[in-house]
N, C-alpha and C positions, 0 to 999 in steps of 0.2 A: 417239506417236512411231512412224513407219514405219521399218522396218529392212531394209536390203538385205544379205542373207547368202548367201555362196557355198555352195551345197549340196554341192559336192565335198569341202570340208574344214571347213565351218561357220565360216569366217573372216568377220568383219564387213567389208563393203565400204563402207557409208555409212549414216548415220542422217538421217532427214528429219523436221523438226519438224511438228507438226500445224498446219493452216491455220485461220484464223478462219472464221466462217460466210461462205459466198460472197456477194458482192454480185451478186445475180441480175439487178439492173436493167441491169448491163453486158451481160449475155447477151440481155436483152429488146431493148435498143437495137440490138445487133448483128444480131439476127434480123430486126428491122423493116427494116434497111438491106439485108440479104442477100436478103430476100423480093422486093425491087425488081428483082433481076437475073433474067434468063430462066434456064431450066435449062441451056441451052447455055453461057451466060456463067458460071454457077456451075461448070460442068465445066472451063472454061478456067482458072478460079482454082484448082480442086483439082488440076489437072494440074501446077501449080507445086509443090504438096506432094508429089505422086508423084515428080516429077523430083528433088526434094531427098532424098527417101527412097532413091531408086535410087543417087544419088551416094554416099551414106554407108552403103550396104547392109551391107558387111563389118563396119563399126563397130557397127551396130545388132545384127547377128547375134551378135557376140561378147558384147555387153551382155546379150542374151536368155540365152545359154548360161551366163554367169557368174552371172546372177541367179536363174535357175530350173532350170538343170541339163541341159537337153536337148542331145544331140549337136549340134555346130556345124553340120554339114551340114543338119540338120533346121531349125535356126534360119534358115539361108539359104533353105531351101524355104518356110518360113513367110512370109518377106519377099517372095519371088517370087510366092507366091500372093496376097499383099496387093496387089502391083503389078498383077497381072492383073485383080484386082477393080476397081481404079481404071479400067483400060482398059474393062472390060465396062460399068460403070455410066455412065462419061462418054460412051460411044458410044450406049447404049440408053435411058438415063433420059429424054432429051427425047421419044422416041417413046412410052415407057410412060406418061409423065405428060401426054400430050396429052388434051384434053377429048374425050369420047365423045358423039357425037350419038345420041339415042335418040328415034325418032319417037313422038309421043303426040298427044293432042288439042290440044296447044299449037301455036302457029305456029312456035315454036322451043323445043326442050328438049334439054338436054345435062347431062352429069356432068363436073365439073371436080375436079381433085386439088390441094388447097391445103395448105400446111404447117400443122402444129398449133402450132409455136412453139419454146419452149425445152424440150429433152428432157434427162432425167437418166439417165446410163448408169453402171451398176455392173458392172465387168468382172472376169474371173478371171485367175489367174496362169499357167495352163497354155499358152495361146497369147497372150502379152501384147501383141503387135502385131496379129495377125490378128483376134482377138476384138473389139478396139476398132474397127478399121477396117471390118470387115464390117458393123458397125452404123452407124458414122459416115458412111461414103461415101454410101450411099443416102439416109440421113436428111438429110445436108447438101444433096445434090442436089435433094431434095424441097423445100428451103427452110427447114428447121429448123436450129437450132444446138444444141450439146450441152454440158452440164456433166459432167465425168468424175470418178468415184471409182473408182480402180483398186484391185486387191488390195494389201493392205499389204506383201506380200512382194516386189512388183516395182515399188517406187517409182522406181527408175532408169529403167525402161521408160516409166512414166507421164510422168516429166519429159521424156524424149527425145521422146515423141509430142507433148506440149504445145509443145516448142520447135520441132518441125517446122512447126507452124502459126504460132507467133508470129514465127519468123524467115523465113518465106516471104513474098513480096510479095503478100499477099492481105488482104482485109478482116480487121480484128482481132476477137478474142473469139469466133471460130466454134467453137472447142473450148478449154475452160478446164479444167485439171486442178486438183483440190484434194485434199489429204491430210486426210480427214475422219474424225471418230469415227463410230461407228454411230449415236449419238444425233443428231449433226448431219445425217447422211445421211437419217435418218427425217424430220427437220425440212425438209430440202430437198424430199423427196417431197410433204410437206404444203403447201409454199409455193405461193401463188397463181400465181407466175410460171412454175411447172413444168407443162407440158401432158401429159407422158408419161414413162414409165420403161421402160428396157430393162435386163434383168438376165440374166447367165449365171453359173451356179455351182451350188452344192449345193441339193438339194431343201429342206433345213431352212431355209436362208437365203432361198431363193426363195419359200417359203410366207410368210415375214415380209414380204418386199418386195411380193408380190402382195396380201397383206392390207392393207398400208398404201396401196398404189395404189388398191385397191378402196374403202377407207374414204374416200379423198379424191376419188373419181371421176376417176381418171387412167387414160388408156389405158396398157396395159403389154404387153410381150412378155417371156415368161419361158422361158429355155432351161436345162434342168436336167440331171440325170445320166441314165445309161443302164446297162442290164445286157444289152447287145445279144446276141441269139442268132446263132450262126454254124451254119447247118443244113447238114449234109453228107449228101447222098442216096447211095444205095448204088452209083450209077453214076458218082460224081464222079471226075474226073481228080485223083488224089492229089498229083501233082507240083505242079499249079497250085493246088490247094486248100491244101496245106501252106504253100506260099509266101505265099498270102493270109493264112493264119492267123498266120504269123510276123510279117508286115508290119503287119497290123491291130493286133496286140496289143503289139508292141514300139515302135511310134511313140510318141515323147514319154515313153519308159520306162514305157509302159502308162497314162499319165495323160491319156487322151482320153475324153470323154464318149461319143463315137460309136465307140469301139473295140469289136471283138468281145470278149466276156467269157465267154460260155457256149457251148462248142463241143459241139453236139448231133449225135451221129454214129450213123448206122445200124449196128446190131449186126453186119451182114454184113462191114463193113470196119473196125469199131471197133479191133480189136487192131493191125491194120497202121497205121491212122491214129495211134494212140497211140505206137507204136514210132517212126515217122517223125518225128512232132512232137517227141517227147522228145529224140531225137538232135539235132535242130536247135536246140531251146530251150537245151539244156545246152551247146551250142557257141557261143552268143552271147557276144560280147566285151563285158565290163563294165569300165568304168574312167572315166578323166578325159574329160569330154565335149568338151574342146578337142582331144583326139587324134583324128586322122582315122580310126583303126581302131576306135574305140569305137562299139558298136551300142546299148548300153544305159547310160545315165548314171545319176546319183543321182536320187532323188525330190526334189521341190522343197523340202520342209521335213522336219525330223526327226520331227515329230509325225505327218506323213503316212506316213513309212516305218514308224514303229512301229505305226500302225494296221493297215497291210497285213500286217505280220508277225503281229500278233495274230489277224487274220482267217484267215490261213493255218493257224496252229496250232489255232484253234477248229475249222476245217473238218476237220483231221486227227483231232481228238478226237471228231468226229461221224461218222467213218468214211471220210473221203477218204484217198487214198494220195498221198504227196508224192514228187516227183522234183525234186531241187534240189541244186546244187553249193554247197559252202562257199566264201565269199569271204575272201581273205586280203589284207592290206595296204590295205584300204579302210575301216577301222573308223571313221575320222574323218568320213566322209561319210554321206549319207542313202541308203545303197544297200540295195536288196532284190534278192537273187540271183534271176534268172529261174526260174520254178517252174511245173511241170505238176502239176495235181491231177486224179487219176482217181477213179472210183467216187463222183463227185459226183451227188447226188440232191436232190430237193426237201426242204426243211427243213435242209439243210446250208448253212452260212454262205456258202460260195462260190457257191451257187445263188441264194440269197435276196438277198444284198447286192451292191452294186457294189464290186469290189475295184479300187482306183485305183492299179494298179502292174503289173509284168510277171508276171502270173499267168494261166495258161491252164487253165481249169476244163472238164474233158471229161465229158460226160454220154452214156451209152449209151441208144439208142432202138430200139424193136422195129420200127418202120415209120414212114413219113412222117406218118401221122395222129398218132402219139404225139409225133413231133418238133415238129409245129405246136402241139400241146397244151402241151408243155414250154416251147416258145418263149414262149407267151402267159402262162405262170405267172410273172408278174413284175409288180411295181408300176410298172415303167418301160415306156416304149414309144417310144424314140428311133429306133433303127435295127435292121435285121435283114438278114442275107444268106443266100442259098440257093446251094449249090454242086452242080452236076449237069452231066453230059456233054450233056444234052438240055434246053436252056432252055425248050422247050415243056412239059416236065413241071412246071416251076416256075410258069408263068403262072397256072394255075388255083388255085395255093396262095396267091398274093399277097393276095387280098381277105381271107383268113382271118387274116393276120398283123397283130397289133395294134401298129403302129409307124408313125412319120411318114416313114420312109425304108425302102425294100426294094430291095436290090441283088442281082442274080443274077450269079454268077461274077465278082464283084469286091468289094473291101472297101467298106464304107460310108464316104463322105467328102463333105465339103461342096464345092459348086461354085457360083460366082457366078451361073451361068445357071439353077440349079435351086433351088426353095425348100427350106429346111432348118429342121426343128423336130420336136417329138414330140407324143405323146399320153400320157394317164395322168399319172404323176408326173414325166414328162420335160418337162412344161411345156405352154405354149400360145402360139399366134402363130407366125409364120414370119419367118425372116431370108433375105436374098439373093433374087435373081430379081425379077421384076415383083411377085410377091406380097409379098416383104419390103419392097420399095420403097414399097408402098402401106399398110404397117402404120401409119405415123405421118403420115398425111395426113387431111385433112377431105375425105371423098368427098361433094362438094356437088352436090345436084340443083338445076338452074336451069330454070325453067319460064316461058316468055314467051308471053303471050296477045295 
């Protein structure tokens, strides 16, 4: 049983019974027909889905907020970002997927990009529309179709996404949602009809998914967690930098894999940074995510909130210093009061682990060399940001940072035009851009003598 529960008060919204094992032959037949269309024709069909999404955007935004707790304006932003991704790929996929002529000893030789077939997507709860579509849009345009297993805590969003496809005037069965057990999901990966797997979520589950995909020789893209460093150099504009620190960590109530989590600050400005940061963090408005004034809503599930609270207390027991307000009147929800932890060092929980909530862990650094060293002392390597008044100082540092994304004077964020993914335990493969579009294609060499 999948259960939709409102994280604001833990009231039950709806229960969804488990599905039987998918009839994957429906997806195979759909893919064979879909493959006959040109990339431009596929784009024309997907435009109908985008238009339907846009028409009901406010309804879907409320659903996201009710089901996983992010402030309503952030749910609207998630949907706007999804719509812009439709725009990007519908415009540029035909060019990106054109065959490339490569001169050789042949009279004609070229590389073509052809679909792999039916893909299995296992998606997370924290961006329940965006994560599905950032995978599905390019995959579908490349000629694939997908079977979706969404997170068990957002079954309403999964149902809504599936209806977007089934109720649009497009070929049927391009995206089919199923409420599956983990055992059935493993059997889907093993099925001969499945050509590839995309997973976004925790590194523990990602390891299992990647192992199953590898066992059955299936192409996979795995996007996992992050413990992103936010490196503050001694010349940083603190007004801009603090604003970035607040935005990066408070988005989604701190539940973003690419959010800044470890704030590594040069000792020359450490005290001022901590004072400014703490004042703003403790002023954040926490409450009902449907209220326009709310800046931080509840975490998506009670167990997730309890885990973050335990990580905070463990960090304090290991020497960290906590700055945090008490919350009143919100006891029925999955709330974690925004928190600043200082005196965070290697071996402290807040340094070593990903805290998936509104927690700013601040680390003092002697100089930029130590900052880079501290940044790389992580099992993760998703994103990193550098903050400095002179971006030229940051450029030579970038090759030393072990991350899939490095941003200078801006927060790490995904963009349809740029590849997104990580290294180390943050996963492998890329989503978005031309690189993500070509993850699930057969890069076929054609040689004609």
